[in-house]
N, C-alpha and C positions, 0 to 999 in steps of 0.2 A: 851098224852104224855107229857112233860115237855123236852124243848130241848136246848144244852145250842150251838150257834153257834159264830164262830168267824166270822169276816169280812163282817156284814150284811149291812155294806153301803155300800159294792161291789156290784158288776154287779152279780156275782152269788148268793154270800148270800142272797142281794138285793131275788133274782127271789127267791129263798128256802124258806127263813122265810114267805116270804108273802104266797106261795104257804100252809106253814104246819099252817099258823093263820088260812089263810080261809078253811083249815081241820078243826079246832077246838081244835091245842094243843095251850100250851103254851112256848114261845117264849122269851128267851133271849141273846139278841145281844150283839155283844164282838169287837168294832173297835176301830183303832188308827186315823181313821179322816186324814191320812196322805196328803201330799200334792203332792203326785207322779203326779197325777191329780186334775182336777180343783177338790176343794172341794165343793163349791155349789150343783154338782150333788149328792155328796154324802151325803150330809145334804138333800138334795128333797126325795131320796131313801128313809133315815131314817125317815124322816117327813112323808112319807106314810105309812111307818111301825105304826110308833108312833098312828095311827089314830084306831088303834087296841086295847082294853081296856090287850089284853093278850100277849103284846110286853113291853118288858122291854129292857133298852139298858142301856149297862157300855160301856164310853169310856177310853180305856187304850190301851197302845201295847204288845204286847204277847211278848216282853222282860222284862216285868216289870210282875212279876210272883205275885206281892200280889195284882194289880188291875185284872189280869185272876183269882186269888182266889175269891175277890170279886164279880165276876161276877157269879162264881159258886154258891156261898152261895145264892144266890140268884135264881137261876135258880132250884136249885137242882134236876141236869139234872138226868133222865134217858139216855139220847143217846146225847153225845157230836158229832159236825161234825164241823169240823177243814177246814175252808176257805180260812182264812187272809194266806195273804204272799206277800212279797213284787213279782210283776208280772212282767215281761216283756224282753224278750230274752237282746234286742240291752242293756238295762239300764246296763243289767247288767255287761255290759264290763266298762260303766264306774263306778259304782258306786258297786261294789265286796262287800262294806262291810255292806251294807244294808242286801243283801240276806242270809249273814252268820247270821246276826242279827234276821233276820224276819224267816227266812224259817230252819235253823237250829237251835240256841238256843229258838227261840219261841216256835218254832214246840217241843221240846223237853219241853217245861214248861205246855204244853198240852197233852203230855203223861206221863211227872209226874202227873196233874193234874187227868188222868184216873187212874195211879195207884192209885191216894188215894182213889177217889170215884168207881171206879169199874163199870162204866156203864154198861147197858145191852149192846150196841155197840158204838164203837167208829168207826169215818168217817172221812177219810182225803183228802185233793186234790192233786195230782200229777200232773205230765203232759205228754201228748205227746210228747212232746222235749226230754224227759226220755231213748227212741228209739234212739236218733241221727241220723246218715246217714244208720241206719241196710238198706241194700241193699234186702233183705227178706221183699214180703212184701204179703198181709196185715201185720201188726203190733201185732202179739199176743202177749199176758201177758209172756207165755213160751220162749218167743225169749229174749236173753241176753240182756242187756239195759246197758251196763259198758263200753261204750265211749260215754258219752254225748257231746256237741259240743261247750255250754254257762253252764257257774256258774249257771244260773238260774235253768236250768237241773240236775246242780251235786247234787244242795242242796238238790234238790228234791229228789231224788236218794238219799241221806245220810237219807232225813228223810224217805224214804221206809225201808230203812235199821234200825234203830233205832228203828221204829215201828216193825217189826218184829223182835224185839231183845226183847223189851217191852209186846208183847204179848206171847211171847215166857215163858219169868221171869213171869212175873205177870198176865196172864189169862184173859189178856184184849181182848174179839174177836174185832177185828181192820181189817177195808178194807179201801185199796188204791185204789180210784179214778185217773185213766189218761184220762184227758181230752183229748178232739181233738177237737181244734179250733173253740170254744165258741162263736157265736155271736149272736146280738138280740138286742128290744130294751131296754135301759138304759144301753146299752155299754157301754167301757172305749174308751176316744177322745183318748188314745193309741192304740189301733185296729183298723186292715186296714179297714173293713166296716166304721167306725167312718172318720176317715181319708179322707178316699175316695169319702165318702155321703159329708162330708165339704168342701174338695178340690173343685169338683165336683159341686158344686152350688155355690162354690164364685170362680166360673172360675179359680180355681189355678192348675198347671199341677199335678200331681200325680207322685209319686216315686213309680215306678215298678221293684223291685229286682230280681236279677237275668234273668233282661231281658224278664220278663214273663214266663221263662221256670221254673216253679213251679207249685203245687199241693197242696191243701190241704182238709183233709178230715171233710168240715164245719159241725157243730153241733148246732142247734138251741135249744136258750136256756129252754125253755119249754121244750124239748124234755129230756136235760138232767135231769132237774130237775124230771121228770118221772120218770126216770132211777134212781136216787137221792132216791127219796122215796120209789119206792120198794124193794131198797137194803138195806133200813133201815131195815126191817122185814126181812132179811136174814142174821144175822150175821154169821161168817165163822164157819164150824163146819162140821168135819166130816160124819154127818147123812143129810149135802147138799150139797157132794162132787157131781161133776159131771161125772155118767159114761157113759160106754157106747159110743155110738156115737157122741156126743158132747166129748169128753173124755181131755178137753184143761184147766182143770181148773188148775187154779194158786195158790191155796190151799195147803198153806205150812204141811208139813208132822212135822212139829216141835213145830209149833202154831196155836190159832187161829185166819190166819193173811191169805187175800185173796186181791190179786191186779183185780180191773177189768175195763177193756177198757169202755169206755161213749164214741163212735163216732158210726157211721150209716154203716161207710164203703164205701162210695161212694165219693172218692177223686176230683174237682173239679179244671181242670186246672185256674188257673191265670187269665187271659186273659177273659175266660166263665164268671168268675166272676165278673169281673168286665165289660162285658159287660149286664152281668142282674143289677149290678148298676146303670148302663148309661139306662137301660130300664126304672128303677123303676122310675131314679130323673126325666125323660125325656129330658137329656142332653149327650153332650159326653163330653169322659173325654180327656182333654191331657194328656202323654204319656211321663212319664221322663223315656226314659230305665236307669237302674242301674245295677252293678253288684253284686252279689250275696254278703249281708253282714254273717261278723263274727258270729261266732253261728250258723247261719239259715241252718234251709236244708231243700233240694230240693222238698219233698213231706211227708205228714202224711199219712198213712193209715190206719184204724182199722180195724181190725177182729170184730167182736163185735160177735160170736157165743158163747160166756161164757156169757157174759150178759142176751143173750135172754134165754140160756139155766138158768137159776138162776129167770132170771123175765118174759121171753115170752112176753119180748120187744124189740127191738131195733130203734133207730129212723128215724124220717123218714121222715121229713118235708122237703119239697121240698127247692132247694136254691130261686128261684124266689119269693116263698112266704113268706119264714123270712128276705127276703132282704125288700122287698115292704113293710113288718111290720115296720124294723127297719128305714126306711126312711122316712113311715108316725111319726112314735116317732121321728124322728129326727126334721125336720118341727115343729111339736109343742114344744118343749124343748128347738128348738130355739127364735119362736116369743115367750117362755114365761119368753126367761133370757132377750130379750129386748124389754118387756113391763115396 
């Protein structure tokens, strides 16, 4: 298959591209190489992908439609997977314009591209943040998601709404992924696991928001990639609507459009997560207890029923295993950077 993937120098995009290349597919990557965090990490990911002669890279911003279309001309994609975005809940308070430009205008450009190319399947990354402080758990795709607590979540909700209208008007089969706290090797420096590991190993205190009274449904990156790869072959359509015992399908009645949670349904209390990082690093954390940050939610908790009904798969890597793998990678990465 021929894939066009936006965000291949990013954390999840890198892992997905590497998996698809290993499976023998052709991948054209598109990435803006922004400086939201250390660009050397993005360059290192990109260099690893470039070792494959099946990988081609186009650098450009999502807002630049001509650059995006240039990538499409190279890729001639059968499948488009849109992962590029301005990420981060807290940063959306500091720089809201970048979220509107990337997550709304940029995603609209991807939708226009899909309208023109009519790929077999368009898949786009949304977020569990879209559920806001929903009091009903676990979060199901059928729950209302109309009260986002951050601009980041609001822009992802807007992307979903635009994608539904395009699927209805132009018939592009479109799947929205709602990711739940993805972690693992090659993760972003602004993510909790990276920050905790970096601080603990360098004897600095870690900021613990919500005084530790929070929980996250952590999803190991390899599990997430496995779910995405399986969903590629299941474009939303009436013939694969989930019925019967698991009649919780988010397949639209008006469009070839579906929303799918990707999470294991096993939320971990924040303090348990910190203890897991302590065990993996062999050191104790110094804790700086803080109030909940604006835009944050007290917990995330996926209902993976639909994902399992569609694919037969549910993320299941134990948090102890995933954190240990990240810490091992982190030590290697820091050693290479210091060399």
